[in-house]
C-alpha positions in Angstrom: 5.6 2.7 3.3 5.3 4.3 6.7 8.6 6.3 6.8 8.7 9.1 9.4 10.9 12.0 10.1 11.0 14.8 12.6 11.9 17.9 10.7 11.1 21.5 9.8 8.8 22.4 7.0 7.9 25.4 4.9 4.7 25.8 3.0 2.9 29.0 1.8 5.2 31.2 3.9 4.6 29.2 7.0 7.4 27.4 8.8 7.1 24.8 11.5 8.8 22.0 13.1 6.8 18.7 13.2 6.6 15.3 11.8 6.7 14.2 8.2 5.3 10.9 7.0 6.0 9.2 3.7 3.1 7.0 3.0 2.2 4.8 0.0 0.7 7.5 -2.1 1.2 10.7 -0.2 3.4 12.9 2.1 1.8 14.2 5.2 3.3 17.0 7.4 1.9 17.7 10.9 3.2 20.7 12.9 1.8 24.2 13.5 0.1 23.5 10.1 -0.9 20.3 8.3 -0.2 19.5 4.6 -1.2 16.3 2.8 0.3 16.1 -0.7 -0.7 13.1 -2.8 2.1 11.8 -5.1 -0.4 12.3 -8.0 -0.4 16.1 -7.4 3.4 16.4 -7.2 4.8 18.0 -10.4 8.5 17.9 -9.2 10.3 16.2 -6.3 14.0 17.0 -5.6 16.4 16.7 -2.8 19.5 18.9 -2.1 21.6 19.3 1.0 19.0 17.2 3.1 16.0 19.2 2.1 13.1 17.6 0.1 11.3 20.0 -2.1 7.9 19.0 -3.5 6.1 21.2 -6.0 2.3 21.0 -6.7 -0.4 23.2 -7.9 -1.2 23.8 -4.2 2.3 25.2 -3.6 5.9 24.3 -2.7 6.5 22.1 0.4 10.1 21.8 1.7 11.0 19.3 4.3 14.4 19.4 6.0 14.7 15.7 6.7 18.5 15.2 6.3 19.9 12.1 4.7 16.4 10.7 4.0 15.7 13.5 1.5 17.2 11.7 -1.6 15.5 8.4 -0.9 12.1 10.1 -0.3 12.4 12.1 -3.5 13.1 8.9 -5.5 10.1 7.1 -3.9 7.8 10.0 -4.7 9.0 10.4 -8.3 8.9 6.6 -8.9 6.3 5.0 -6.6 6.2 1.2 -6.6 3.1 -0.5 -8.2 0.9 -2.5 -5.9 2.3 -5.6 -7.5 5.8 -4.6 -6.6 4.7 -3.7 -3.1 3.3 -7.2 -2.4 6.4 -8.9 -4.0 4.7 -10.7 -6.9 7.1 -12.2 -9.5 6.8 -13.4 -13.0 5.9 -17.1 -13.2 4.3 -17.3 -9.8 1.1 -19.4 -9.5 -1.7 -17.2 -8.2 -5.3 -17.9 -7.3 -7.8 -14.9 -7.1 -11.1 -15.6 -5.3 -13.9 -13.1 -5.5 -11.8 -10.0 -6.0 -13.8 -7.5 -8.0 -11.0 -5.2 -9.0 -10.4 -6.3 -12.6 -7.5 -3.9 -12.8 -5.7 -5.8 -10.0 -6.1 -9.1 -11.9 -4.8 -7.4 -15.1 -1.8 -6.1 -13.2 -1.0 -9.6 -11.9 -1.2 -11.0 -15.5 0.9 -8.1 -16.9 3.6 -8.8 -14.2 3.7 -12.4 -15.6 1.9 -14.2 -12.9 0.0 -17.4 -13.8 -3.4 -16.3 -12.7 -6.5 -18.4 -12.1 -9.8 -17.2 -10.7 -10.3 -20.6 -9.2 -8.3 -22.0 -6.3 -5.4 -24.2 -7.4 -3.1 -26.5 -5.5 0.5 -25.2 -4.9 -0.5 -21.6 -5.3 2.3 -19.1 -4.5 -0.3 -16.7 -3.5 -4.1 -16.6 -3.0 -6.0 -13.5 -2.9 -9.5 -13.9 -1.4 -12.1 -11.2 -1.1 -13.6 -11.1 2.4 -16.7 -9.1 3.5 -18.2 -11.2 6.2 -17.4 -13.9 8.9 -18.5 -16.5 6.4 -15.8 -15.4 4.0 -13.2 -15.6 6.8 -14.2 -19.2 7.6 -13.2 -20.2 4.1 -9.6 -19.1 4.7 -8.5 -22.3 6.5 -9.6 -24.5 3.6 -8.0 -22.2 1.0 -4.7 -22.2 2.9 -4.4 -25.9 2.2 -4.0 -25.0 -1.4 -0.9 -22.9 -0.8 2.7 -23.9 -1.8 5.0 -24.3 1.2 6.2 -20.7 1.1 2.9 -19.4 -0.2 1.0 -16.4 1.1 -2.8 -15.9 1.5 -4.1 -12.4 1.3 -7.5 -11.5 2.7 -8.7 -8.6 0.7 -11.4 -6.3 1.7 -12.7 -3.2 0.1 -12.9 0.1 1.7 -15.9 0.4 4.0 -16.1 -3.3 4.8 -14.5 -2.9 8.3 -17.7 -2.9 10.2 -18.6 -6.3 8.9 -15.2 -7.6 9.9 -14.6 -6.4 13.4 -11.6 -7.7 15.2 -13.4 -10.3 17.2 -14.5 -11.9 13.9 -11.0 -11.9 12.5 -9.0 -13.0 15.4 -9.6 -16.8 15.0 -8.5 -16.6 11.3 -5.4 -14.4 11.6 -4.6 -10.9 10.8 -6.0 -9.1 7.8 -3.3 -6.4 8.0 -1.3 -7.5 5.0 -4.1 -7.2 2.3 -6.9 -5.3 3.9 -6.4 -2.1 1.9 -4.8 -3.4 -1.1 -7.8 -2.9 -3.3 -10.9 -0.8 -3.2 
């Protein structure tokens, strides 16, 4: 998500100015103190007069972020699923190659995508697991199976970064879109 706000914060009787970041699944504040609050731990999120209030078992975090407060509260209370984040729609033709996360495949199917675990021509999206340079070399041939406005997502699990250093990736394009989608 990557939303950022300069603000004042209060947590456990400490007050500081600093920077708040709304990420995909947590809020991070950095100032004189640091608080990382995962959405999963938030028991209540509310906004009033430009102040975002997050309650969790760890305590209450308030962030004076102004007009952004209401939008942030909504995003925390009802986070988008990974399928929503990547823009998958019902009826899209999807090829999934080597992705081990069975939950992801189930989410695609539940969203109404036409999913195959073999590459198909005219795919609206292809998700391919990458873990080595050899996997990256397959991308050019897989891209030929995309529909004209299709997207190819190179998916790597956490901890695979060392095997896919930037020098290996550069000839094949960026992995930025799908690199931490799973794992």
